C-alpha positions in Angstrom: -22.9 33.4 16.1 -22.1 30.1 14.5 -24.5 27.2 14.4 -24.0 24.2 16.5 -23.6 20.7 15.1 -26.9 20.1 13.5 -26.7 16.3 13.6 -29.4 14.7 15.8 -27.4 11.5 16.5 -27.6 10.8 20.2 -31.1 12.3 20.5 -32.7 8.9 19.7 -31.6 5.4 20.5 -31.5 3.8 17.1 -31.8 0.4 18.6 -35.4 1.3 19.6 -36.4 1.9 16.0 -37.6 -1.6 15.3 -39.5 -1.8 18.6 -41.4 1.4 17.7 -42.4 0.3 14.2 -45.9 -0.8 15.3 -46.6 2.7 16.7 -45.4 4.3 13.5 -47.6 1.9 11.4 -50.7 2.6 13.5 -50.2 6.4 13.3 -49.8 6.2 9.5 -52.9 4.2 9.2 -54.8 6.7 11.3 -53.5 9.5 9.1 -54.6 7.7 6.0 -58.0 7.0 7.4 -58.5 10.7 8.2 -57.7 11.5 4.6 -60.1 8.9 3.3 -62.9 10.4 5.5 -62.5 13.8 3.8 -59.6 15.2 5.8 -61.3 15.3 9.2 -59.2 17.4 11.5 -57.2 18.7 8.6 -55.5 22.1 8.7 -54.7 24.6 6.1 -51.1 25.2 5.0 -51.3 28.7 6.6 -52.0 27.0 9.9 -48.6 25.2 9.9 -46.9 28.4 11.1 -48.2 29.9 14.4 -47.2 32.7 16.7 -46.9 31.6 20.3 -46.6 33.5 23.6 -46.1 32.4 27.2 -49.9 32.1 27.8 -50.3 29.7 24.9 -47.2 27.7 25.3 -48.8 24.7 27.0 -51.7 24.4 24.6 -50.0 25.4 21.4 -46.7 23.6 21.8 -46.7 21.1 24.6 -50.1 19.6 23.9 -49.7 19.8 20.1 -46.3 18.0 20.4 -48.3 14.8 21.2 -49.6 14.7 17.6 -46.9 16.5 15.6 -43.3 17.6 16.1 -43.2 21.3 17.0 -40.2 23.3 15.8 -39.7 26.5 17.8 -38.1 29.6 16.1 -36.9 32.0 18.8 -36.6 35.4 17.1 -36.7 39.2 17.5 -37.5 42.1 15.2 -34.0 43.6 15.7 -32.2 40.3 14.8 -30.9 40.4 11.3 -30.0 36.7 11.0 -33.5 35.9 12.2 -34.9 37.8 9.2 -32.9 35.4 7.0 -33.7 32.2 8.8 -37.4 32.7 9.7 -38.7 32.9 6.1 -36.8 29.7 5.2 -38.4 27.8 8.2 -41.8 29.1 7.3 -41.4 28.0 3.7 -40.2 24.6 4.7 -43.1 24.2 7.2 -45.5 24.4 4.3 -43.3 22.3 2.0 -43.1 19.5 4.6 -46.9 19.4 4.4 -47.8 18.8 8.1 -44.8 16.7 9.1 -43.9 19.4 11.6 -45.6 22.6 13.0 -43.6 25.8 13.2 -44.1 27.9 16.3 -42.6 31.4 16.3 -41.7 33.0 19.7 -40.7 36.7 20.0 -38.1 36.7 22.7 -38.5 40.4 23.5 -42.2 39.7 24.4 -41.5 36.3 26.1 -38.4 36.6 28.2 -39.5 33.8 30.6 -39.6 31.2 27.8 -36.2 32.4 26.6 -34.8 31.8 30.1 -36.5 28.4 30.5 -34.9 27.2 27.3 -31.5 28.5 28.4 -31.1 30.6 25.2 -27.9 32.7 25.1 -28.5 34.2 21.6 -30.8 34.2 18.6 -31.8 32.9 16.3 -32.2 29.7 18.2 -34.3 26.7 17.0 -35.6 23.9 19.2 -38.1 21.1 18.7 -40.6 19.6 21.1 -41.6 16.0 20.5 -44.1 14.3 22.8 -43.4 16.9 25.4 -39.6 16.5 25.2 -37.5 19.5 24.2 -34.6 19.0 21.8 -32.1 21.7 20.8 -31.7 21.8 17.0 -29.3 24.7 16.2 -28.4 28.2 17.1 -27.3 31.0 14.8 -27.4 31.2 11.0 -27.7 28.0 9.0 -27.8 27.0 5.3 -31.0 25.5 3.9 -29.3 22.1 3.2 -28.4 21.7 6.8 -31.8 22.8 8.0 -33.4 20.2 5.7 -31.2 17.5 7.0 -32.1 18.4 10.6 -35.8 18.5 9.8 -35.6 15.1 8.1 -33.9 13.6 11.1 -36.5 15.2 13.4 -39.4 13.8 11.4 -37.7 10.4 11.4 -37.2 10.5 15.2 -40.9 11.5 15.7 -42.2 8.7 13.5 -39.9 5.9 14.5 -39.8 6.5 18.3 -43.1 8.2 19.0 -45.3 7.2 16.0 -46.0 10.8 15.1 -46.7 11.2 11.4 -47.8 14.8 11.6 -50.9 16.7 10.6 -53.3 16.1 7.7 -53.2 19.2 5.5 -56.1 20.2 3.3 -54.7 22.4 0.5 -58.1 23.9 -0.1 -58.7 24.8 3.6 -58.5 28.3 4.9 -57.3 29.4 8.4 -60.1 29.0 10.9 -62.1 26.5 8.9 -64.0 26.5 5.6 -62.8 26.0 2.1 -60.9 28.4 -0.1 -62.7 29.7 -3.2 -61.5 28.0 -6.4 -58.7 29.7 -8.1 -57.7 29.9 -11.7 -55.1 27.3 -12.4 -51.7 28.9 -13.0 -49.7 27.7 -16.0 -47.0 25.2 -15.2 -43.4 26.5 -15.7 -41.3 24.9 -18.5 -39.1 22.9 -16.0 -41.6 22.2 -13.2 -42.1 18.6 -14.3 -38.4 17.9 -14.5 -37.8 19.6 -11.1 -40.6 17.6 -9.5 -39.2 14.4 -11.0 -35.9 15.2 -9.4 -37.5 15.8 -6.0 -39.4 12.5 -6.3 -36.2 10.7 -7.2 -34.5 12.2 -4.1 -37.4 11.1 -1.9 -37.1 7.6 -3.3 -33.3 7.5 -2.7 -32.6 7.4 -6.5 -29.7 9.9 -6.4 -28.6 9.0 -9.9 -32.1 9.8 -11.3 -32.2 13.1 -9.4 -28.8 14.1 -10.7 -29.9 13.4 -14.3 -33.2 15.2 -13.8 -31.4 18.4 -12.6 -28.9 18.1 -15.4 -31.7 17.9 -17.9 -33.0 21.3 -16.6 -29.6 22.9 -16.7 -28.9 21.7 -20.2 -31.6 24.1 -21.4 -31.4 26.7 -18.6 -27.8 26.7 -17.2 -28.7 29.5 -14.7 -31.7 27.8 -13.1 -31.1 28.4 -9.4 -33.3 25.6 -8.1 -31.6 23.1 -10.4 -28.2 24.3 -9.6 -28.8 23.9 -5.8 -30.6 20.6 -6.2 -27.8 19.2 -8.4 -25.1 20.3 -5.9 -27.0 18.6 -3.0 -27.7 15.4 -4.9 -24.1 15.0 -6.1 -22.9 15.5 -2.6 -25.2 12.8 -1.2 -24.2 10.5 -4.1 -20.5 10.9 -3.4 -20.8 10.0 0.3 -23.3 7.1 -0.2 -21.8 3.9 1.1 -18.7 5.4 2.6 -17.3 4.3 5.9 -17.0 7.5 7.9 -14.5 6.2 10.4 -12.2 4.9 7.6 -12.6 8.2 5.6 -11.6 10.3 8.6 -8.7 8.0 9.5 -7.4 8.3 6.0 -7.6 12.1 6.1 -5.9 12.3 9.5 -3.1 9.9 8.5 -2.5 11.5 5.0 -2.8 15.3 5.3 -1.2 15.7 1.9 -3.6 13.2 0.2 -5.9 15.5 -1.8 -8.6 12.9 -2.5 -8.6 11.9 1.2 -9.2 15.5 2.3 -11.8 16.2 -0.3 -13.8 13.0 0.7 -13.5 13.9 4.4 -14.8 17.4 3.6 -17.9 16.0 1.9 -18.6 13.9 5.0 -18.1 16.9 7.2 -20.7 18.9 5.3 -23.2 16.1 5.2 -22.8 15.7 8.9 -23.5 19.4 9.5 -19.9 20.4 10.2 -19.9 23.2 7.7 -16.9 25.2 9.0 -14.8 22.0 9.4 -15.4 21.1 5.8 -14.5 24.6 4.5 -11.5 24.9 6.8 -10.2 21.4 5.8 -10.2 22.3 2.1 -8.8 25.8 2.6 -5.9 24.4 4.5 -5.4 21.8 1.7 -5.4 24.6 -0.9 -2.6 26.3 1.1 -0.3 23.3 0.9 -1.0 22.2 -2.7 -0.3 23.5 -6.2 -1.2 22.9 -9.8 -3.9 20.3 -10.6 -4.2 19.2 -7.0 -4.9 22.8 -5.8 -7.4 23.3 -8.6 -9.3 20.1 -7.7 -9.6 21.2 -4.1 -10.7 24.7 -5.1 -13.4 23.3 -7.4 -14.8 21.0 -4.7 -14.8 23.9 -2.3 -16.8 26.0 -4.7 -19.3 23.1 -5.1 -19.7 22.9 -1.4 -20.4 26.7 -1.3 -23.2 26.0 -3.8 -24.7 23.5 -1.4 -24.7 25.8 1.6 -25.8 28.9 -0.3 -23.9 32.0 -1.4 -25.5 34.3 1.2 -24.6 32.1 4.1 -22.1 34.0 6.4 -19.9 30.9 6.7 -19.6 30.9 2.9 -18.8 34.6 2.8 -16.1 34.1 5.4 -14.7 31.0 3.7 -14.5 32.8 0.3 -12.3 35.5 1.9 -10.1 32.8 3.5 -9.9 31.0 0.1 -8.8 34.2 -1.6 -6.0 34.7 1.0 -4.9 31.1 0.6 -4.8 31.4 -3.2 -3.1 34.8 -3.4 
């Protein structure tokens, strides 16, 4: 099952962003005040992922959605794609540090909820914000696209509803109390550089992030985190400042223009249209030769890196690329 378009455009009226700024500011002030007072109401990182059933749906999801966006992961034990997607969502829930709450629902044990959400297949991921349900995506998805969707969800929650999430106490344990002090683990040789890259990305400094990832790869060319981060940062840097309508018009009007197709594929991927991006470049490979063909092939491999080698769409696109080349 292929994922739907993961863009959340249309979910929120962007014209309302400015009008909601006061709510956002007040919520951020309340969050900061809770931290200053010692983390009152804080949760542990382990409490950011919860199992929910039909009996607890109202309290655990609907009521909680008034204070934090709740992402719902509909899954089942027999679902192989679920086993790939769920661990990614769980890891990101902790990484986003309370910006959203992940609720896991076993569809086999909760058929009524599955029917109420109109789910035709799993994995399926929804969000509930201030009591409003929003479909996010269905089927397998790469981490880059999941992150983009979560970033947009967090932005919608903050700008329209003033929800800045939960306060997380890293020393708290589930159910209250404080964790026993642990022996500090040694910092890896590239942790500081990787953290610098992440901070640069958060600040919108794509050039700085690219350089930080390159610094890691200079000494450790096979570092997977740096390879993925560099591919993502370079993609975002390439599309920064582009006019999407003009780019798509150029590509549609000039199907033999290699650069126009490559640029449009970059925009396709950033917009969550993964298969469109891959298909565009594979078709271009089929009608080009020499240096032009090689340039398209190299860009396609770079986009594979962004999505992830194990993603089924990448696996299928690699086979299609091989047929186009040979």
